[in-house]
N, C-alpha and C positions, 0 to 999 in steps of 0.2 A: 743261658750256654751252664753245663753241671760243670763243676769242682773235679779237676784231674785228682784221683787218690794217689800219693805215692804207695811206694810198692810196700813199705814199712805199714803204712794204713793198712793197704790192703791183706797181708798178712794179723795184722790186730785185729782187723771185723771179721774176716773168715776166721780166723778162731775161738773171739767172742761167739757167735753167733754157734760153733758145732760146740766148745765148750759147755757153754748155756743148754741149747736142746736135746745133745745125745750127752756131752760127760765127758768131765777131759780125761778119763782109763778107755774111753770107746771112741775119744781121737785119735787117731795117728796121724803123725808127722804128714806121711804120704796124701793123703788125706787135705790135708790144710795146703800141702805147693799146688796139690791139682784145683780146687776150688778157687784157691788164690792167681789160680795165674801164673803160678813162678817159679821162678828155678830154683835146687836143693840149696845152691850157693846164697841164692839171695834169703832166703831163710835163715840161715847160720850168720849172714852179715851182719843182720839187727838184731837176731837173738841166739844166745849161745849152745841154750838146749827147748826143750817142751815145757818146762820147770821153768823156766828164765820167760818164755812167750807167757805161762799162765801169770807170772807174777805183775806183769805189765797188763795183764786181763784185770788181773785185779785193785792196780793203781788207776786208771782207767776208770773202773766200774766206780768206784769210790769216790773217783773225783767228778764222773757225771751225777754220782748220787745228792753227794749234797751243792753243787753246783744248780741243777736242776730244781731241789728243795727248798734251796733259799732264794731259789728265782720266784720258786711259789710263795714263797711266805713274805715276801719284799715289802709287800705293801700292810701285810697287819700285824696291828699294833696290841690288838685283846691276845692275851697269852693262854688264855682256854680254847678263842678261833684257832690260832699258831696249832694247839696239839690235833684241835680235830681238821683243819686241813693237811696234817703233816699225816692224820688217817687216810684223808683223801687221796695224800700223794702214792702212798702205800697201794690203797684200792686202786688206782689210776694205773700204777706198776704191771700189777699183776693180771688188771684187765686185759693189759698192752700184750703182753706177753701170756696171753693165755692159764694165768694162775701156774705158772711151771715154777711156781720159787723163789728166792731171793739167790743170787749167784755165790755167794759168799758162804750160807748155810750148804746149798746143794755142793759146791768144791769141798768143805770142811768133811763134810759126809762122805765123801769120797779119798780125800788125800788123810780124814786123821790129822797126826803130827807125825807124819812121816816127812813133811819137809815143812826144816825151823823158818824160814824163812814166807811160806805162803800161810804158815798157824798165825803171824806177827802180822802180816798183812788180814786177817781175817779177824785179828782177836782186835786190832788199831781200829779197823772200821765198825764193828759191833761197840766198842768202848766210846767213838765218836755220836754212836748213837746213840746211845746211854749220854754221854754227856749233854748235848742238843738238849734232848727232853729233861734230863735235870736244870738245863738252862732255864726253859719255863716251866718247870713248875716252883725256880725260884723267882719266877717273874711272879707267879699266881698268889705262891706265899707273901709275896709283900703285896696283895691287893686283899685276899682272903686269909681269914685262919684257917689251915689247914687244919685238919684232924688225924694227919700220921706224918710223920716225920717225913723232909721232903725227900729222901733220899730214898727211901721203904717205899714213897710214893709213886718215885721218879722210877724205880725198877720195875715197880710191878708193872706200871703202864707201857716200859721198854716191853717186860717178859711177855706180856698180853697181847701186845703187837707182833713180838716176835713169835708166839704162840698160830696167832694168825694166818700168818702169809706160812709159815707150814702146814695148817690148814689146809690153805687155798690150794699149796700144792699136790694135797693129797685126794682133797676133794673137786677139785678143778671150778671155785667159784669163789668169791670173793665175802661168803656171808658172814663167818666169824669176824670180819675185821670192820663190817658193816656190826656185828654186835658189839663191837671193840666200841667202835664212834659212841656207839647206843649208851654205853658204859659208862664213858668217859662224862655224856651228856647228864649223867644224872649223878655224878661223884659232884661238878661243881654245878 
């Protein structure tokens, strides 16, 4: 028996799909209402505005991203393999989404700095990703003598992965993410 979704879940699921596939600015409230099959009052009962709905979308994406990443890495003890699995995780996300890019980068490209709360959510998510990589690089540094400072190495790896995700969205493939994986193997 399938689980019945609440109205709030239907709204968020519909908005998430539309924001990711067609963009925030191209998605109208009326389209969300029609595709979620709800009344307008139901939407405003759960979300004060389209931007409020966008913030909930970003919060949910961040939660899902790190929950699934932790699950993916839960049994891995070797730090270098954690970095490689992190890249595999990003490859999997892109392949599942037909290489449409990162939810946060896409929203940032549309919104810029127009909404402080959105900007903070994007920045927080990206900083969490940086911190996650830095922690793993710290674990590697405890085991190996690194040729550069861990902060510089962590930042380089983070930016390389992010650039490869942008490239996946541009080129429609994960080739550059796979190249990043080869690069990491050569470094360590």
